[in-house]
Structure formats: C-alpha cells, structure tokens
C-alpha positions in Angstrom: 0.0 0.0 0.0 1.4 3.4 -0.9 0.9 6.8 0.4 -1.0 9.4 -1.7 -1.8 13.0 -1.4 -5.6 13.3 -1.8 -7.7 16.4 -2.3 -8.4 16.7 1.4 -4.7 17.6 1.7 -3.6 14.7 3.9 -1.5 11.7 3.4 -3.2 8.4 4.1 -1.6 5.0 4.7 -2.4 2.2 7.2 1.0 2.8 8.9 1.2 6.6 8.5 -1.7 9.1 8.8 -0.4 12.6 9.1 -0.8 16.0 7.4 2.1 16.8 5.1 2.4 20.4 6.5 2.7 19.0 10.0 6.0 17.4 9.4 8.1 20.1 7.8 11.6 18.7 8.3 13.6 21.8 8.9 13.2 25.4 9.8 13.5 26.6 6.2 10.5 24.5 5.2 12.3 22.9 2.2 12.5 19.3 3.3 10.3 16.7 4.8 11.3 13.2 5.7 9.0 10.4 6.6 11.6 9.1 9.0 11.3 12.3 11.1 7.5 12.0 11.3 7.6 8.3 12.1 10.3 8.7 14.7 8.1 11.2 16.5 5.3 8.6 16.4 7.6 5.8 17.7 7.6 4.0 14.3 10.4 2.9 12.1 10.9 3.6 8.4 13.3 2.7 5.6 12.3 5.3 3.0 12.9 9.0 2.7 10.6 11.4 0.9 10.5 15.1 0.5 8.0 18.0 0.0 9.4 21.3 -1.4 12.5 21.0 -3.6 14.4 24.3 -3.1 18.0 23.8 -2.1 20.3 20.9 -3.1 22.3 21.0 0.1 19.6 18.9 1.9 19.9 15.9 -0.5 21.6 12.8 1.0 23.3 9.9 -0.9 20.5 7.4 -0.1 17.9 9.7 -1.7 20.1 10.5 -4.7 20.5 6.8 -5.4 16.8 6.2 -5.0 16.0 9.0 -7.4 18.4 7.5 -10.0 16.7 4.1 -9.6 13.3 5.7 -10.0 14.4 7.5 -13.2 15.8 4.2 -14.6 12.6 2.4 -13.8 10.4 5.0 -15.5 12.8 5.0 -18.5 12.4 1.2 -18.9 8.6 1.1 -18.4 8.0 3.9 -21.0 9.7 1.9 -23.7 6.6 -0.2 -24.3 3.1 1.1 -25.0 1.5 -0.8 -22.1 4.1 0.6 -19.6 3.7 4.1 -21.0 -0.1 3.9 -20.7 0.0 2.6 -17.1 2.5 5.3 -16.1 0.0 7.9 -17.2 -2.5 6.5 -14.7 -0.2 7.0 -11.7 -0.9 10.7 -11.2 -3.8 11.4 -13.5 -5.7 13.1 -10.7 -2.9 15.6 -10.2 -2.5 19.1 -11.6 0.7 21.1 -11.9 1.4 24.8 -12.5 4.5 25.8 -14.5 5.3 29.3 -13.4 8.3 30.3 -15.6 8.9 34.0 -15.6 12.5 33.5 -16.8 13.2 32.3 -20.3 13.6 28.5 -20.5 13.6 25.8 -23.1 15.0 22.6 -21.7 13.8 22.9 -18.1 10.3 23.9 -19.1 9.9 21.2 -21.8 11.4 18.5 -19.6 9.2 19.3 -16.6 6.1 19.6 -18.9 6.8 16.2 -20.5 7.7 14.7 -17.1 4.2 15.7 -15.9 2.6 14.2 -19.0 4.4 10.9 -18.6 2.6 10.5 -15.2 -0.7 11.8 -16.5 -0.4 15.1 -14.6 -2.4 18.0 -16.2 -0.4 21.2 -16.6 -1.2 24.9 -16.6 1.5 27.5 -17.4 2.5 31.1 -17.2 5.6 32.0 -19.0 5.3 35.8 -19.1 4.6 37.8 -16.0 2.8 40.4 -18.3 0.0 37.8 -18.8 -0.7 37.4 -15.0 -2.4 39.7 -12.6 1.0 40.9 -11.3 0.8 43.6 -14.0 -2.3 44.9 -12.2 -0.4 45.2 -9.0 -1.0 41.8 -7.5 1.8 40.8 -5.2 4.0 37.7 -5.7 2.6 36.1 -2.6 -1.0 36.6 -3.7 -0.2 35.2 -7.1 1.4 32.0 -5.6 -1.5 31.6 -3.2 -3.9 31.9 -6.1 -2.1 29.2 -8.1 -2.0 26.9 -5.1 -5.8 27.0 -5.0 -6.0 25.2 -8.3 -3.0 22.8 -8.5 -1.2 20.1 -6.5 2.4 21.3 -7.2 3.9 24.6 -8.4 7.1 24.4 -10.5 8.6 27.8 -10.7 11.6 29.5 -12.4 12.5 33.1 -11.7 15.3 35.5 -12.5 15.1 36.8 -8.9 17.0 34.7 -6.3 15.0 33.4 -3.3 11.6 33.4 -5.0 11.1 29.7 -4.6 12.1 29.8 -1.0 9.7 32.6 -0.4 6.8 30.6 -2.0 7.6 27.5 0.0 7.7 29.4 3.3 4.3 30.9 2.5 2.8 27.5 1.8 4.1 26.4 5.1 2.8 29.4 6.9 -0.7 29.1 5.5 -0.6 25.3 6.0 -1.4 24.7 2.3 0.5 21.5 1.4 1.2 22.4 -2.3 4.9 21.5 -3.0 7.1 24.1 -4.6 9.8 23.0 -7.0 12.6 25.4 -7.7 13.3 25.1 -11.5 16.0 27.8 -11.3 16.3 30.8 -9.0 18.3 33.7 -10.3 22.0 33.0 -10.1 21.4 31.1 -6.8 20.3 27.5 -7.2 19.0 25.0 -9.8 18.4 21.8 -7.7 16.7 19.6 -10.4 19.6 20.4 -12.8 22.0 19.2 -10.2 19.9 16.0 -9.8 19.9 15.3 -13.5 23.7 15.9 -13.6 24.2 13.3 -10.8 22.0 10.9 -12.8 24.2 11.5 -15.9 27.4 11.0 -13.9 26.0 7.8 -12.4 25.0 6.3 -15.7 28.3 7.4 -17.4 30.4 5.8 -14.6 28.2 2.8 -14.0 31.0 0.5 -15.2 33.7 2.4 -13.5 32.7 2.3 -9.8 30.2 5.2 -9.9 31.0 8.8 -9.0 33.2 7.9 -6.0 36.9 8.8 -6.5 36.4 10.7 -9.7 38.1 14.0 -10.7 35.4 16.4 -12.0 36.4 19.7 -13.7 34.0 22.6 -13.8 34.8 25.3 -16.4 33.4 28.7 -17.4 31.4 31.3 -15.6 31.4 29.6 -12.2 30.6 32.7 -10.2 27.2 33.4 -11.8 26.3 29.9 -13.1 23.8 28.3 -10.7 24.1 24.8 -12.3 27.8 24.3 -11.2 27.0 25.8 -7.9 24.2 23.4 -7.2 26.2 20.4 -8.4 29.0 21.3 -6.0 26.6 21.0 -3.1 25.8 17.4 -4.0 29.5 16.3 -4.1 29.7 15.8 -0.3 27.7 12.6 -0.8 30.5 10.9 -2.7 33.8 9.5 -1.5 37.1 11.0 -2.5 35.7 13.2 -5.3 38.1 15.9 -6.4 36.8 19.1 -8.0 38.8 21.3 -10.3 37.5 24.8 -10.9 38.7 26.2 -14.2 37.7 29.9 -14.7 39.0 33.4 -15.1 39.5 35.1 -11.8 36.7 37.5 -12.3 34.3 34.6 -12.7 35.8 32.1 -10.2 33.6 30.0 -7.9 32.0 31.9 -5.1 33.6 31.9 -1.7 30.5 30.6 0.0 30.6 27.4 -2.2 34.2 26.9 -1.4 33.6 27.4 2.3 30.9 24.8 2.1 33.2 22.3 0.3 35.9 22.8 2.9 33.4 22.3 5.7 32.1 19.1 4.1 35.7 17.8 3.4 35.3 17.8 -0.4 38.7 18.4 -2.1 39.0 21.1 -4.7 41.6 23.2 -6.5 41.4 26.2 -8.8 43.2 27.1 -12.0 42.8 29.5 -15.0 44.2 27.0 -17.5 42.4 23.9 -18.8 45.5 22.4 -20.3 47.1 22.1 -16.9 44.5 19.7 -15.6 42.6 18.2 -18.6 44.5 14.9 -18.7 43.5 14.2 -15.1 39.8 14.8 -15.5 37.2 12.0 -15.5 34.4 14.5 -16.3 34.5 18.1 -17.6 31.4 20.2 -16.8 31.4 23.2 -19.1 29.3 26.2 -18.6 28.6 29.3 -20.8 29.4 32.9 -19.9 26.3 34.2 -18.1 26.4 37.5 -20.0 22.8 38.3 -19.0 24.1 39.2 -15.5 26.7 41.6 -16.9 26.7 45.0 -15.3 29.4 46.6 -17.5 30.1 44.1 -20.2 32.4 42.0 -18.0 32.0 38.9 -20.3 33.6 40.8 -23.2 36.8 41.1 -21.2 37.4 37.4 -21.1 39.5 35.5 -23.6 37.0 32.7 -24.3 39.6 30.7 -26.3 41.1 29.6 -23.0 37.7 28.1 -21.9 36.7 26.3 -25.0 36.6 22.6 -25.8 37.5 21.6 -29.4 39.3 18.8 -31.2 42.6 19.9 -29.6 41.3 19.4 -26.1 39.7 16.1 -27.1 43.2 14.8 -27.9 44.4 15.5 -24.4 41.4 14.1 -22.5 41.2 10.5 -21.2 39.6 8.1 -23.6 36.8 7.3 -21.1 36.3 10.8 -19.8 33.0 12.6 -20.4 32.0 16.1 -21.3 28.9 17.7 -19.8 27.1 21.0 -20.3 23.8 22.2 -18.9 22.9 24.0 -22.2 22.3 26.2 -24.0 25.8 26.4 -25.2 27.7 29.2 -26.8 31.2 29.0 -28.4 32.6 27.1 -25.4 32.0 23.7 -27.0 32.8 23.4 -30.7 30.1 21.5 -32.6 32.8 19.1 -33.8 32.8 17.7 -30.3 29.2 16.5 -30.7 30.1 13.3 -32.5 32.8 12.3 -30.0 31.5 9.4 -27.8 32.7 11.4 -24.7 30.2 14.2 -25.4 27.3 13.5 -22.9 25.5 16.8 -23.0 22.7 15.7 -25.3 22.1 12.6 -23.2 22.3 14.8 -20.1 19.6 16.9 -21.6 17.4 13.8 -22.1 18.2 12.6 -18.6 16.5 15.7 -17.3 13.1 14.5 -18.2 13.5 11.1 -16.5 15.0 12.6 -13.3 12.1 15.1 -13.1 9.6 12.3 -13.4 11.4 10.7 -10.4 11.2 13.9 -8.4 7.4 14.1 -9.1 7.0 10.5 -8.1 8.8 11.2 -4.8 6.8 14.3 -4.1 3.5 12.5 -4.5 4.9 9.4 -2.8 4.1 7.1 -5.7 7.4 5.2 -5.7 5.8 2.0 -4.3 3.1 2.2 -7.0 5.8 2.5 -9.6 7.6 -0.6 -8.4 4.4 -2.5 -8.1 3.7 -1.6 -11.7 7.1 -2.7 -12.8 6.8 -6.1 -11.0 3.4 -6.6 -12.7 4.8 -6.0 -16.1 7.9 -8.0 -15.8 6.4 -11.0 -14.1 
C-alpha cells in the first residue's frame, strides 16, 4: 500500500496518517522526511521522501541513489506502450502549475513532459505580463492563487530566493502544495543538479560510480547556478576531487568553497584547462552568463582559454565525459558532438527522467511504480 496526497490535503496510509504540512523537516521548510515523522510517532521507516524542492544542500546519498533508480525504472517502463499507458495512470488526478517568468527551453519542456508521462495535467504562465501581477498583484497573492487550483507549483525566476519565499508561504498558510525550484536567479537549480548526478551515475556505472572521480567545472562559475548546485551534492560521494577552471573574475564563489571545505570535499582552482585536462574524468562546461553583466564583463574574457574543441579532445582521457547544462555558446565546438565522450545531449534527455522521479517522490508514488514494474515483468 502506498501513500497518496488526496484532495483533502492529507497523506493516508495504514501505517502513516499525518498531514504533510505538520512534518516540515527543517526550519527553512524545504525538506520533509518520513523518518522524522515516524520517529516522532515511535515508528520505524526505511524510505525517505520530500516535499518542497528548493536547495540541493539537503539531499543525501541514499535519496540521490533512489531517485536515480526511479528514473531508470520509468525509463524502462516507458519503452513499451503498455508501460507508458500505465505510467499515465499513476498521477492522472494531479495538476501542476509551471510558473516560468525567466526564459527556459529545456527545463520547461522536460518538466512539462515529465508531468505528461505521469498523466499530470499542466497549466502555465511563461510571461509575467500575462498574469495579474501587471495589475499590482503581489507575488505572494499570485502564488497563493495558483495553489488553489493545483497540486504542485514548478517555478523559475530571475530573482533569487523566490522559490524559498513561495515555499515558506505555503508552510505558513498550511497549504501543502509543494514548490519545486526550477531555477532561481544565479542562486540554485536543484533539479539540474539531480539530472547531472544521474548523468554522472550512468556514465560511470561500469567504473565504480562517482566515488573517486576527478570532476572539472569550467566557465562562468561565479554566476552559473548549475555548477554551484552540483557542487553542493558532491559531499555525498567519497574521494571526489573538484577542479574549478575559470578566469579570476568569474571564479567559484567563496560561500561554495567554504561549504566544500566544511564538508571535506577536495577542490583546486586554475585558470588554465590544459594544466589539468589529462586528469579529468568529467569536464562540466558552462557558458558565460552575460545576461548578468553590469558593465560588459564577459567581453573582457578570452573565451579561447575556456573552449573545448578537437585539440582538447586529444588531451582528454579516452573514457572521460564532457557535460554542459545547455544552452551552449562558443565554449564547445560542434565538432565535439560526434565524439563518444560528449554527454550533454544525453544529459539533456536525462533531465526529463529525473524530473519524473522527483514528481514520483513528491507524490509518494514510488511504491506504486515498483508494483507496476513487478506486474509488467512477471
């Protein structure tokens, strides 16, 4: 028997009957664990779940592994028409709001299709000028209005902290509508970090997984939220070494480096890719975030030093991988696309499967998924 979130806003299960908003796992209201709730009730549990998805720092290794397993399971089931049809029945009573006020292609499409894979009906606002905010409605009132009609709000904003603000409000008004951060200014992008972990896991499945790997991150690390969020997940893996490759003006932020030191994650910094490229198991390339320029700072950087082309390919390990959150600029030459080490197009596709996994966890449908799998393969 699995837990489900019904329209009366409570979670029902023979062994667990509690309101979601009653078990907010930490003071920021961004995490809820079934273990915490059951421990308070004197019960035991072996599975972790979550509510709002805001900050990657709260994710633990066990949950990351489970999300990867869920994504693999959905991927397998969707390959046959029967499996795809049954997947659509898992959450056909759910509705999702995609509130994207910052331009997006991949994140929007992958979330939209992730919802459709599970039968979730979607509504969308992709331009603030089409909402009542142009009439003076506050952000808080807009989010509260959306939450009256849907079961989950997936939001992307150019302003940092908006998703956290929305999640806190849901907690305060005791309305258990999960908030998923689909990108928040230059701050965080947790589901991108999750799909990056999924890509790394799949790429290194025959090489012992992510543990012990040397992972380079290159480009605009100061303003790029994807590299920042991925760094926060590295604490969950043993002996990972990070190499930050960036011009000084766009080097990784001090708060991220302080976090890595606190968690015991090894890292080094360099301005030259050629100095370290032969050591890398993975190279995570990011574009210059010129939309955040104040005085044309991006134009002062010699991009040739932070570009991957056929010359860099010759120096890389034969089994290394190249990743990019996309969209790309000149930092990866299209000639690289045909190299088997180029993983960014697979990485893009992985985003949809990982976001299905996130939705399954939020609605506590993982047991239903595995029951479906056992029925089809038996």
